[in-house]
C-alpha positions as CSV (number, residue, x, y, z in Angstrom):
1,M,114.5,93.5,105.5
2,V,111.3,92.6,103.7
3,L,111.1,93.4,100.0
4,S,107.9,95.1,98.9
5,F,106.8,93.2,95.8
6,S,104.0,95.5,94.8
7,G,104.5,96.2,91.1
8,L,108.0,94.7,90.9
9,C,107.5,93.4,87.3
10,L,106.2,94.9,84.1
11,F,104.2,91.9,83.0
12,L,101.1,92.5,80.9
13,G,98.8,90.0,82.5
14,A,95.1,89.6,81.9
15,S,92.9,92.4,83.2
16,V,91.1,91.7,86.4
17,A,87.4,90.8,86.0
18,L,85.3,91.4,89.0
19,A,83.1,88.6,90.4
20,G,79.6,89.0,91.7
21,P,79.1,90.5,95.2
22,V,78.9,88.3,98.2
23,L,75.4,88.6,99.6
24,S,75.1,86.2,102.5
25,G,76.9,83.5,104.4
26,E,80.2,83.5,106.2
27,P,83.0,83.5,103.6
28,A,86.6,82.6,104.0
29,G,88.4,85.0,106.3
30,F,85.5,85.2,108.8
31,D,86.7,82.6,111.3
32,A,84.0,82.3,114.0
33,T,86.4,80.7,116.6
34,P,86.4,82.8,119.7
35,V,89.5,85.1,119.9
36,R,91.5,85.6,123.1
37,D,91.1,89.3,122.7
38,D,93.1,92.2,124.1
39,P,90.7,93.8,126.7
40,R,92.3,97.2,126.2
41,R,90.9,97.3,122.6
42,N,87.5,98.4,121.5
43,H,86.3,95.1,120.1
44,V,83.8,95.6,117.3
45,P,81.5,92.5,116.8
46,T,82.0,90.4,113.7
47,D,78.4,91.1,112.6
48,T,79.4,94.8,112.1
49,F,81.8,93.8,109.3
50,M,79.5,91.1,107.9
51,K,77.0,93.9,107.1
52,L,79.5,95.3,104.6
53,L,79.7,92.0,102.6
54,P,77.2,93.0,99.9
55,L,79.4,96.0,98.9
56,H,82.5,93.8,98.3
57,R,83.5,91.4,95.6
58,V,85.2,88.1,96.2
59,K,88.8,87.7,94.9
60,T,89.0,86.5,91.3
61,A,91.2,83.8,90.0
62,P,94.5,85.3,89.0
63,G,95.7,85.7,85.4
64,P,98.9,84.0,84.4
65,Y,101.2,86.9,85.5
66,D,99.1,88.1,88.5
67,W,100.4,88.1,92.0
68,L,98.7,85.0,93.3
69,A,99.6,83.0,90.2
70,L,103.3,83.5,91.0
71,H,103.1,83.9,94.7
72,P,100.4,81.5,96.2
73,E,99.3,82.7,99.6
74,E,97.0,81.1,102.2
75,G,95.6,84.3,103.5
76,Q,95.4,85.7,107.0
77,D,92.0,85.7,108.8
78,F,91.2,87.9,111.8
79,N,92.2,85.2,114.4
80,D,95.5,84.6,112.6
81,Y,96.1,88.3,112.7
82,V,95.4,88.7,116.4
83,S,97.3,85.7,117.4
84,S,100.4,86.8,115.4
85,G,101.0,89.7,117.9
86,P,100.8,92.4,115.3
87,V,102.9,95.6,115.4
88,L,100.4,98.4,116.3
89,P,100.5,102.1,117.3
90,D,100.6,102.9,120.9
91,D,100.6,106.1,123.0
92,L,104.4,106.6,122.4
93,H,104.5,105.6,118.7
94,R,101.5,106.9,116.9
95,V,102.6,109.4,114.2
96,I,103.0,108.5,110.6
97,Y,105.9,110.6,109.2
98,I,106.5,111.4,105.5
99,I,109.7,112.7,104.0
100,L,110.3,113.9,100.4
101,I,113.6,112.7,98.9
102,G,114.8,114.5,95.8
103,D,113.4,117.4,93.6
104,F,109.6,117.5,93.3
105,D,107.8,120.0,91.2
106,E,104.9,121.9,92.8
107,E,102.2,119.6,91.4
108,R,103.8,116.4,92.6
109,K,104.4,118.0,96.0
110,R,100.7,118.7,96.2
111,I,99.9,115.1,95.3
112,I,102.1,113.9,98.2
113,E,100.3,116.4,100.5
114,E,96.9,115.1,99.3
115,T,98.1,111.6,99.8
116,A,99.1,112.5,103.4
117,E,95.5,113.8,104.0
118,F,94.1,110.5,102.8
119,I,96.5,108.5,104.9
120,E,95.5,110.5,108.0
121,A,91.8,109.7,107.5
122,Y,92.5,106.1,106.5
123,F,94.5,105.2,109.5
124,T,93.0,107.7,112.0
125,L,96.5,108.7,113.0
126,P,98.3,112.0,112.8
127,V,100.5,112.5,109.7
128,K,103.5,114.8,109.8
129,F,106.2,115.8,107.3
130,L,109.9,115.8,108.1
131,P,112.1,118.4,106.3
132,P,112.8,117.2,102.8
133,V,116.2,116.1,101.8
134,G,117.9,116.4,98.4
135,V,119.0,113.5,96.3
136,D,122.6,114.5,97.1
137,V,122.2,112.5,100.3
138,V,122.6,109.5,98.1
139,P,126.3,108.9,97.2
140,A,127.4,108.0,93.7
141,A,127.9,104.4,94.7
142,A,124.2,104.2,95.5
143,R,123.0,105.7,92.2
144,R,123.0,104.5,88.6
145,T,121.6,105.2,85.2
146,H,119.6,102.2,84.0
147,P,121.6,100.7,81.1
148,Q,118.6,100.2,78.8
149,T,116.0,102.8,79.8
150,Q,118.5,105.6,80.9
151,D,116.3,106.2,83.9
152,R,118.2,107.7,86.8
153,Q,117.8,105.5,89.8
154,I,118.7,105.4,93.5
155,L,119.4,102.3,95.6
156,T,116.5,101.5,98.0
157,T,118.7,99.6,100.5
158,Y,120.9,102.6,101.0
159,I,118.0,105.0,101.5
160,I,116.4,102.7,104.1
161,E,119.5,101.9,106.1
162,S,121.5,105.2,105.8
163,V,118.8,107.9,105.4
164,L,115.4,106.8,106.8
165,K,116.3,104.7,109.8
166,P,118.6,107.4,111.4
167,L,115.9,110.1,110.7
168,K,112.9,108.2,112.2
169,P,111.5,110.2,115.2
170,E,111.0,108.5,118.6
171,D,107.2,109.0,118.4
172,A,107.0,107.5,114.9
173,F,104.7,104.5,114.2
174,C,106.4,104.5,110.7
175,L,108.4,106.7,108.4
176,I,107.5,106.8,104.7
177,G,110.0,108.2,102.2
178,F,108.7,109.4,98.8
179,A,111.3,109.7,96.1
180,A,111.2,111.8,93.0
181,E,113.6,109.5,91.1
182,D,113.2,105.9,90.1
183,L,114.3,103.1,92.5
184,W,116.2,99.9,92.2
185,P,117.0,97.4,95.0
186,G,120.3,96.0,93.7
187,E,122.0,93.6,91.3
188,G,119.6,91.7,89.1
189,W,116.7,94.1,89.3
190,N,115.4,96.6,86.7
191,F,113.4,98.7,89.2
192,V,110.9,98.6,92.1
193,F,108.0,100.9,93.0
194,G,109.1,100.6,96.6
195,Q,110.8,98.6,99.3
196,A,110.3,98.5,103.1
197,S,111.9,97.2,106.3
198,L,108.8,96.1,108.1
199,P,110.5,95.4,111.5
200,D,111.9,98.9,111.4
201,R,108.7,100.4,110.0
202,V,110.4,102.5,107.4
203,G,109.9,102.4,103.7
204,I,110.8,104.2,100.5
205,W,108.4,104.6,97.5
206,S,108.7,106.5,94.3
207,I,106.3,108.7,92.5
208,Y,108.4,108.4,89.3
209,R,106.3,105.8,87.6
210,N,102.9,107.0,88.8
211,G,102.2,109.0,85.6
212,N,102.5,112.7,84.6
213,P,100.0,114.8,86.6
214,H,100.5,117.7,84.2
215,E,98.8,115.9,81.3
216,G,95.3,116.8,82.4
217,V,92.6,116.2,85.0
218,E,92.4,112.4,84.5
219,A,96.2,112.0,84.5
220,R,96.5,113.9,87.7
221,K,93.8,111.8,89.3
222,L,95.5,108.6,88.2
223,C,98.8,109.8,89.7
224,L,97.1,110.7,92.9
225,L,95.3,107.3,93.2
226,R,98.4,105.4,92.4
227,T,100.3,107.3,95.1
228,I,97.5,106.8,97.6
229,K,97.1,103.1,96.9
230,T,100.8,102.4,97.3
231,G,101.1,104.4,100.5
232,I,98.1,102.8,102.3
233,H,99.0,99.3,101.1
234,E,102.5,99.4,102.5
235,I,101.5,101.1,105.7
236,G,98.9,98.2,106.0
237,H,101.9,95.8,105.9
238,M,103.5,97.8,108.7
239,F,100.4,97.0,110.8
240,S,101.4,93.4,110.2
241,M,98.5,92.8,107.8
242,H,99.3,90.1,105.1
243,H,98.1,90.2,101.5
244,C,94.4,89.6,101.2
245,V,93.2,86.6,99.2
246,F,89.5,86.8,100.2
247,F,88.1,89.9,98.4
248,E,89.1,92.6,96.0
249,C,90.9,94.7,98.5
250,N,93.7,97.3,98.9
251,M,95.7,94.6,100.6
252,N,95.7,92.4,97.5
253,G,99.2,91.7,96.2
254,S,100.1,93.0,92.8
255,N,102.7,92.0,90.4
256,H,102.4,94.6,87.6
257,R,100.9,98.0,86.9
258,R,97.6,96.8,85.5
259,E,96.9,94.6,88.6
260,S,97.9,97.4,91.0
261,D,95.7,99.9,89.2
262,A,92.7,97.5,89.5
263,R,93.2,97.3,93.3
264,P,90.7,99.5,95.2
265,V,91.6,102.0,97.9
266,W,89.3,100.4,100.4
267,L,89.8,97.4,102.7
268,C,87.6,94.4,102.5
269,P,85.6,93.5,105.7
270,V,88.2,91.0,106.8
271,C,91.1,93.4,106.6
272,L,89.0,96.3,107.9
273,R,88.2,94.3,111.0
274,K,92.0,93.8,111.6
275,L,92.7,97.6,111.2
276,I,89.8,98.7,113.4
277,W,90.8,96.2,116.1
278,G,94.4,97.4,115.9
279,L,93.5,101.0,116.1
280,S,90.7,100.5,118.6
281,K,88.6,103.0,116.8
282,D,85.0,103.5,115.7
283,P,84.6,102.3,112.0
284,V,81.7,104.9,111.6
285,A,84.0,107.8,112.5
286,R,86.6,106.5,110.1
287,F,84.2,106.3,107.2
288,E,83.0,109.8,108.0
289,A,86.6,111.1,107.8
290,L,87.1,109.3,104.5
291,L,84.0,110.8,103.1
292,D,85.3,114.3,103.9
293,V,88.8,113.7,102.4
294,C,87.4,112.2,99.2
295,A,85.1,115.2,98.7
296,R,88.1,117.5,99.1
297,L,90.3,115.6,96.7
298,G,87.6,115.0,94.1
299,L,87.6,111.2,94.4
300,E,84.0,110.6,93.6
301,E,84.0,106.8,93.0
302,E,85.8,106.3,96.3
303,R,83.5,108.8,98.1
304,A,80.4,106.9,96.8
305,F,81.8,103.6,98.1
306,F,82.5,105.0,101.6
307,H,79.1,106.7,101.6
308,D,77.4,103.3,100.9
309,S,79.6,101.7,103.6
310,L,78.6,104.3,106.1
311,K,74.9,104.0,105.2
312,V,75.1,100.2,105.8
313,L,76.8,100.6,109.2
314,T,74.4,103.3,110.5
315,A,71.2,101.7,109.2
316,P,68.6,100.9,111.9
317,E,68.4,97.2,112.8
């Protein structure tokens, strides 16, 4: 089992300062070495993704408590990704399933539904909900009340092994559980935002620490964005994508809330190339779908970014 380290610690590290945009050249992550490609896949030329570079910002040096300061990583370029034999959807395993675990009020249910809409456009795969299950599926031995904060928590390893894995449908690419209650992974931990078993392609994440959507428009938007960012980041890992070290990207690792909030919803050109290759899909059609879902969900900053990306890709030579 692989632990999802996104937001494991409540450190108050330095805020992320964005570097200037990359305007030209071939930055780290764009290995020009020819790839022994899969002929069944729709191979989009490197130049297509290079066009997007002016819209993206290089990864900044980490603050003292940021992810890369505590977990140095070399990065995974496109050739590394292809040669790793990534886990990818196929004709028999192409549905992303979501299941609610616990008691959700109507507003938080709607946030999960909107997150599902975004995930469907982002990965260009169908998203379906399984029937929800109550928190009573978790026995007393797999629950606790945090001794300091008094938060009610459920044990992630029990959910993954005893709830999610048996429920994963045969046509699933992955199964995502969203919990209403707080999570903890076992002895020695305070809490986690989520945890996943990448080989089994199942994961559990909690909406508990994503903020109160009832506190106003901005609070609701923040809760939605946090839920979306967590979902797409972890599903990205299920596509065998490693953390990104090249650009400010949704696949950046994060070690605390401020760092994860600063992470964008979009993929950098390096990671986007991996996803498009893995899906064998047209990047233009994907950006068009993202434009539509952002408009429906009122995500104006994200819609503007995807609009600019689409404009760059469709500009005449």
